C-alpha positions in Angstrom: 0.0 0.0 0.0 1.3 3.4 -0.9 2.2 5.9 1.8 0.3 9.1 2.1 3.2 11.1 0.7 3.1 9.0 -2.5 -0.7 9.4 -2.8 -0.3 13.2 -2.4 2.2 13.3 -5.3 0.1 11.0 -7.4 -3.2 12.9 -6.9 -1.4 16.3 -7.5 0.2 15.0 -10.7 -3.1 13.5 -11.9 -4.7 16.9 -11.7 -1.6 18.6 -13.3 -1.1 20.8 -10.2 2.2 22.3 -9.2 3.6 22.1 -5.7 3.4 25.9 -5.7 -0.3 25.8 -6.4 -1.1 23.2 -3.7 1.1 25.0 -1.1 -0.7 28.3 -1.8 -4.0 26.5 -1.5 -2.9 25.1 1.9 -1.5 28.5 2.9 2.0 27.1 3.5 5.3 27.6 1.7 6.3 25.3 -1.1 9.2 23.8 0.8 6.8 22.6 3.5 4.6 21.0 0.9 7.6 19.4 -0.7 8.5 17.9 2.7 5.0 16.5 2.9 5.4 14.8 -0.5 8.9 13.5 0.5 7.5 12.1 3.8 9.6 14.4 5.9 6.7 16.4 7.4 3.6 15.3 9.1 0.3 16.4 7.7 -2.3 18.0 9.9 -6.0 17.0 10.0 -6.9 20.5 8.6 -4.4 19.9 5.7 -5.9 16.5 5.0 -9.4 18.1 4.8 -8.2 20.8 2.5 -6.2 18.4 0.3 -9.1 15.9 0.0 -11.3 18.8 -1.1 -8.8 20.1 -3.6 -8.2 16.6 -5.1 -11.9 15.8 -5.1 -11.5 12.6 -3.0 -12.5 11.5 0.5 -10.1 11.9 3.4 -10.2 8.1 3.7 -8.9 7.7 0.2 -6.1 10.2 0.8 -5.2 8.4 4.0 -5.2 5.1 2.1 -8.2 3.4 3.8 -10.0 2.9 0.5 -8.9 3.0 -3.1 -11.8 3.6 -5.5 -11.8 3.5 -9.3 -12.2 6.7 -11.1 -15.7 5.8 -12.5 -16.9 4.9 -9.0 -15.7 8.2 -7.5 -17.4 10.1 -10.3 -20.6 8.2 -9.9 -20.6 8.7 -6.1 -20.0 12.4 -6.4 -22.8 12.8 -9.0 -25.2 10.6 -7.1 -24.9 12.5 -3.8 -25.8 15.7 -5.6 -29.2 14.3 -6.7 -32.4 14.7 -4.8 -34.0 11.7 -3.1 -36.4 11.0 -5.9 -33.7 10.9 -8.5 -31.5 8.7 -6.3 -34.3 6.3 -5.8 -34.8 6.2 -9.6 -31.1 5.4 -10.2 -31.2 2.7 -7.5 -34.3 1.1 -9.2 -32.5 1.2 -12.5 -29.4 -0.5 -11.0 -31.7 -3.3 -9.5 -33.4 -3.7 -12.8 -30.1 -4.0 -14.7 -28.9 -6.6 -12.1 -32.1 -8.6 -12.6 -31.7 -8.6 -16.4 -28.0 -9.7 -16.0 -28.9 -12.5 -13.6 -31.6 -13.8 -16.0 -29.0 -14.0 -18.9 -26.7 -16.3 -16.8 
């Protein structure tokens, strides 16, 4: 399992963000952020919250508790923005598709 410093670097690179940009977002100097990515500086809870928001991931993912695929993360973020009626409709569609699939087997 990757360490948090490696996940920081990977998420930052996936979004094509510079260390300077992320350090400004966190309101720290670039050297401090670089130390975080190198594993030479501990990360505060506030920084984890800000980083997970910046990267569009959960704090759990950043901490390494769960690794989700990109489509699953996109679906989860989109799903939570829907109202209850739309969420119920999506869940019914999923159950319907599962039934169809099980009948084919």
